[in-house]
N, C-alpha and C positions, 0 to 999 in steps of 0.2 A: 500550275504544273510541275514547275520546277521543286517548288517546296513539298510537294507531295508523299515524295518518294522518301521511305524511312533511310536513315543513315546506313545498316545494315544491308539493305540492299545496293545502294549506291557502292560500298566497298566491294561485294559480289560481281559487282557489273565491272568496279574497276580492275581487278585482279582476273576476271575472265578477259577483258580486252587485251591486257598485259601479256596474258599468256597466250594468246592467239596470234601476237606479233611476233613472240619469241618463237614460238612454233615453226612461223613462217623461215626464220633465219637457220632454225633446225633443218626443217626440208632441203634448204637451199645448198647447206654443207655436207647433205647425208645423199644427195642426186646428185649434184654437179659434177663435172669431169674435171675441171680445171682442178691444181692443186692449189691456185689463189683463192678459190672459194671453199674448197673442202678441206683442205689443212688450215690455210693462213686466214681465212674466215673475212676476206675483203668484200663485206656486203652487208648490209643492215636491213631492215624492216620497220614498217609503219603503218597505221592505221589513222584513217583522218575521214571527218563525216562528210556531207553531202556537199558542203561548201569548202571543202579542203582544210579545215582547222584540226591541226592534229589533236587525234583523242588516246592514241596510245603507240607504243615504239619497244622495238627488242632492246637488249643491254649489247648495244653493238656500237658504232663508229661515231663519236659526236658531228665530226665534220658532214656527214652522209645525214644525221638525223634534223639538225639543224637547216641544213638545204631542202630537206623534203617538207619541211613547214611550208614551204612555198610551191610545192611541183605543182600538185594539185589545183590549187587555186591558177597558177599562170595556164596548167592545162586545159583548165576551163574557159578561159579566155579565147581559146582555140577552137575547142569541141563540145559545143554547147551539148549539155545533158541530155536533150531530147534526142540526140543523134546515137545514145548509148543503149546496150541493149545487154540482158542477162547473157552471160557467158564472154562477152568480150573482155580482151587484154588487150592493152594498147600499150604501145614501146615507145620511148623517148631519149633523146640525149643532149638536146639540145643545150647549151649552157645558159643561152636566154630565157629559158622555158621553167623556171625554178632550179635551175641547175648548176653546175660545177666545172667538169670537164666531159668531154667526149667519152672517155672509156669507163665513167660510171655510167651505164643503162638502166634506166627504171622501166618495172612493167608494172603498168595500173590496172587495176580490175572494179570495174564497178559491182558495188552489192547491192540487190534489190532484196528489202525488206517488206512483208504484205503488200506487194506490188509498185512500191515507192522505191526511187533511189535513196538510199539512206547511208553509205558511206562507201569507202574506197581503199583497198587494201595495196600498198606502194611496196613492189620489192626492187631494190636497190644491189645492182652486183657488177664487180670491175670487171671486165673482160679484158682478159689479157692480152687482145690485139683488138683495134677497132679501124683499122686500116690505116692509111697516111703514108709518110715518107719512109718511116723506118720501122723495124722489126719491134711491137711491143707500142706503136704509137706514141712514143715520147722523142720527138724529133728536138735536140738540142738547137737547131740552127732555124728554127720554125719562125718566120715572121707573119705569119697567118695562120688563120684556123684552119682552114681548109686543107692545109699539109700536115696536121693532125690526125686525120681519119673521117671518116664518114659521118655525116650528120643526118640525125635520123629526127625529124618530126614529128609531133605524135601520130602515130602509124597503128591502125587496128589489125593486129597480127594473129589473133586468135578471134574464134565467135563460137557460138552454142555447136555450131557445126564441127568445129576443130582448127588445126593452124590452116593458114592461107599459105598452101604448098609455095606459089608463087612470089608472093613477098618475101617470105623466108629465103627461097633460094636465092632472089634477087640481092639481099642482104650479107647472106654468108659468101658470095661471089668474090663482095669487094674486103673480104676479112683474112688474116691469116690464119690456120688452124682452124678451116670449118668445122670441122666434127666435134672438136672441143667447144668452140663457141655456141654450134647448137644444144650441144648437151648442158651448158650454162643457161641458155634460153628457157628450156624446158623444166630446167629447176626452177626458175622464177616464176614461170607459169602455175607449177604446182604449189610452189609455196602462197600464191595468192587464192588457189584454190581452196588450201587448207585453212587460210582466213575467213574464206566465205561460207564454210562449213561450219565452223566456229560462231559466227555472228548468226546464222540461221538457227543452231541450236539454241542460243541464248536467246533470240527472239520467242522461240517455242515455249520457253520458261518465262520469259517475263514480259513479253508484248514489246512492240517497237516505240510506245508513246511512253513507257517506262523507262526503256534504255535511254531516249532522247531527253526525257527529264533527269535522268541519273547524270547524263553529259553538260548540261546546262550547270547544274550543281559541283560537277567538278572542275569545271573550267571557273566558276566562280570562286572556289575554295581555292584553286590554285592560285587566282591572280591576287584573293586576300594573303597567301603564305609569300607569294612575290613581294606584295608592297610591303609586309612586315619586316620583309628581309632589307630590303632596299633601308628602310626607316632606322635600319640599325645601324648603317652606315654614315659616317659622319659627313652632314652637307659640307659640300665646298665643289671646287673647281681643281681637276687634277689632269695634268698631262703626261703624256709617255710617248716614246719613239722607239722602235727597233729597227735592226737595216738586213734585208736581203745582202747575200754575199756579193752578187753584181746580178745585172740585169739580162743575161744570157752567157753564151761563150765568150770571156776575154771582157766582160764590161765592167761595170764601176759600181758600188753599192746603190741602193736604191732605199728609201725610208718608207716606212709605215708610220703615221703619226694619227696619235686619238687624242681630242679632249672631252673627259668625262665632266658632265655636271649632275651631282647628286642632290635634289631637291627634296626634303622630304621622303613621301614614299614614290618618288618618281626618278628615272635614271636616262640620261640622254648621252650617247655615243656621237661624237662627229669625227668623222675620218677626211675632212676636207684638205687639211695641210699634207695630205700624202703625196708624193712625188707622182708625175704624170705618168700614163702607160709608158709600159718599156717595149722594147723592140722584142725580147727573147718570150720563152712561153711560161714567164713567171706572173701575168695577169691573172686576175680571177673576176667574179662577179659581186655582186653585193649580197646576194645572196648567201656566199661562203662569209661574207664580212658580218652579215645577221647572224649567222652559225657560231661564229667566234666571239661575238657579244653574250649570246643565249649561253653558251657554255661558261666563258669566265665569269657573269654574275652569279651563275647559278653556284660555281666551283666556290667562289668567293662569299657569297653571300645566302646561298640555301640549297646546300646539296641535295636536300630530301625531299626538296619541291617537286612534287607529281608535273611532269612535261606534257603541257597539253596547249592550247591556245590559250588559254586564260591567262596561261602564267606571264605571257609575254607583252601582256596589254600596258604596263607599267614600264616599258623599256621603248625608249627613241634612239632608232640609228638613221645616221646622214653618211653618204656616201657623194664624192662629187664627181660628176661625169668627166670622162678625159682621164681619170686616176688610174692607178693601178688596180685598184677595188671597183673602178667602173669604167672599161676599155672600150666597150662598144663592141660589137656582136664579131667584127671581122679578126679581133688579135689574138695569138695564142694563148692557150690558158692551161694546157697540161699539167706544167707544175706548178701554178699557183695554187691548186687545190689543196695540195698538202704541204707547201713549203711559206708561200704569200700569208694563208689561212694562218698557220702557226706565229709569224709573225704579228699579226695584229692581235693575238693572244697575247705575247711577250709584250708587246707594246701598253695592251692593256694593266696587264700583270707589273709593268714599272709603274704606270700611272696611280697604282694601288698602294704603290709602297709608300707615297707619301701620307696615306689613309689608313691603313690597315695591314702593316708589315708582319705583324706576328699570326694572319691567315694564309700568307702567300708563301711560296716554294721558290727558292732560285732557280734561274736559268736551266733547262734541262737541254738534251736531245731534242729538240723539238724540229724534226725533220724525219721524211719519209726514210732517210738512208738507203734509197733505194738503187738498185742494180736492176738491170734486164739483160738477160742473155738470150738471143734470140738465133736460130737455126733449126736443126734437123734434131729431134727428139730421136729415144732410142729404138723407137718403133718406127721408124724412117719418116714420120707425118712431119710438117713442118708447126711448129710450135713456141712459144715465147717462156722464161722463167722468170717469172716477176716476184722480185723478193724485199721487202723493205726489214730495216735492220735496226733494232731497239738500242738505245745508250742510255747512259746515266740520266737519273732524276736530280733535281738541284735538290740541295739539302733544303729543311724548314727551322723555325726558330725551336722546336723542340726535338729534332733527330736528324741525322744522317740521311742521305737519299740513295734510293735504292738502285741496286746496280742492273741495268740491260735491261731498260721497261720502253713500253711506247708511251711518251710524255703526252698530254692536253688531249688533243683533238684525234690523236688516232688510237686506234685499239686492237690492231690484228696481230696475229701470231706467227710465228716463223716456221718455214717448211722444214722438216725433220731432213736432215743429212741422208738418209734412207729414202725416203722420196726422191729429193733431188737426185741422186746418184742411180735409182732405180729407173728415171723417168728420162733424164738428160743426158747429154756429153758432157758430163760436169763430174769432179771429184771434190769433196769437201775435207780438204787437210787437216784442217783445226778449227775449233770453235773454243775460244776463252774468255776470262776477264782481261781487261785492258787495264794492267796495274797500273797504279798511281794516275791515272786519266780524269780523277773526280776534283773538283777546287777544293784546295785547303780553307779553314774557317771554323769556327766555334763548333758549328758540326759542318762535315766533309759532304760533298757532292758524289753521288753514285758513281760508279765505274762502268765506261763501256765496256765494247768487247771488240776481239780479235776474230774475224771470222777469213779463212782463205780457201779461193777456189783453185785447181786446175783443169783447165780446158784438156778435153780428151778426142774432141774430132773437129774435122774441117769446116770451116766455113760459117762457125759462129760470132754474133756480133754482141758489142755489149754496149748498152748506154747507162750513164749516171745520172742521177738526177736529187741531189742534194743540198743542203746549206750548211751553216755552224763550220766549215771548212775555212772562212778567212775570219766572220764574227764568231768569236767563240762564247761557248753558253754564258751568261753572266752571273755573278756572286749578287749578295743581297746583302744589305746591313754590315758593308766591309768584308764580305768574301770572297775571296779569288774565284776567277773565270776556273770552268773546266777544260780540259783538251780540246781543241779542234776535231773535227772529223777529217780522216784521211782515207784514200784510196791509191794503192800503187799496183802499178803493173809490172811485173816482172817477165821480161823476156831476151832469151839466147843469153843471159849474163849481164843485161842492161836492167835498170831500174827507171819508171817515170812515174812521178804525183799527175794523177789524173783531176782534171778540173770537175766542177760539181754538176755541170752540163755538158756533156761531149757523149758522141757516140763515134766507135771505131770497130773495126772488124779484129779478130783475135784468129790466132795460129796455136795449133797443137802443142801441148807443153807450156803455153802461157798460164803464169799464176796471177791469180786476183784479189789482193790482200786487203781485206775493208775493215778499219778500225774507228770504230763510230767513236762520237764524242762524249767526254765525261761532263757530270753534272756542276753546277756552279755550286761554290761554298757558300753557308748562311753566318756571318758575324763575323768579327776580326778574331782569328787564330789565337 
């Protein structure tokens, strides 16, 4: 059957599925309540087959999309297919169930075609608060996962009869900003419904058997493309390492190490020598490590390869139990999602410098650059303003780095100053390039930015969660490092540089100055 579908039909089905996944993301952005989703786009969408293998994804955030390659597979280990009914939407956020950190909540809708379970639509959205010890659910001093928020095992929150109000009310009662959370939740439900409608229409046009055969063909094509791309890399063993600034507030640097073996059309990535799990919230899951590998190998070897279950068959990833990348379910992980994941990518890129330096970018602002302001909004409701900040891209062999972009695994946008000031008791005083922050070289690293916030209301809190403050973005092939990240609190005539992981109370008139890191240079100047 897999060879009976003509290539034109295969391409039509491929583009239709991709369009369905992209439409899911548009639905969330256009109907969510929180600025984090509707403005910054901290969300991702994917469609898998009935076994949980990826078949389509939106143009979203690589760290999310890589993780969602495993979410449904792990979900099915807890919820067998016979328990599912048309109209169900299940929610979960457990890191150990194909996940990353608690704020990234997944909505999973089983899709039935011609009376059989055929696929799953998965909407991942970062909720601005998931409970826990601190507003925004980033607790810098966390030593266990239960301090980071509500842990949601697979929970059937929606059926064909509608939302289960008792479960919804129980969940929202444990979160800050429940009205905003409910709006985001409903946006995710709507996005999965849109994907279901697209697949039903596709089935009416082609039939489930034809779609299934096309998916098998697409898997095989992607596997062949990936193997060809890997075969284009020189055989050998390559090692790289990168460092977290610290293992939590006031801690010491922690290493992420990788050993890559390229052998013909296969590649293995072994992170066994990575440091042990840390006390603070910088641990992460094996699924995040795999997402980092999937991103890096596509970026280096085959950026045009269609992402699906087939293209990952040639890759092997190993992590070590007890390490930062496989710490056990009790460890805190909230910052590891977007900080440690980037260290894994940078370690891979440093390893590949020995093999294909001409394909690489020097170190960039590979951090979320996260600030979270918590407290009363302008409308009096409790809420959080969660903002990631881009920085300089590293330079390449053929050009300078770009200024103020999200690098590697992140792909969110900034929240416009007008939205910040309209909804929160904060004023944005300036936003400009950070002149001279890019590292020197034959090609110079991109510049970071400066953004200044002034606090206008009582009772606000601040959380910082960022890297590249101690270990600066690295240069390649003799290029110089970029300027490190820096956040400064100005209060009543005094100034203090904040650490990369900190929770503190703010006062009216406080000024918070964010200076994001520049990119590393490439080649000797």
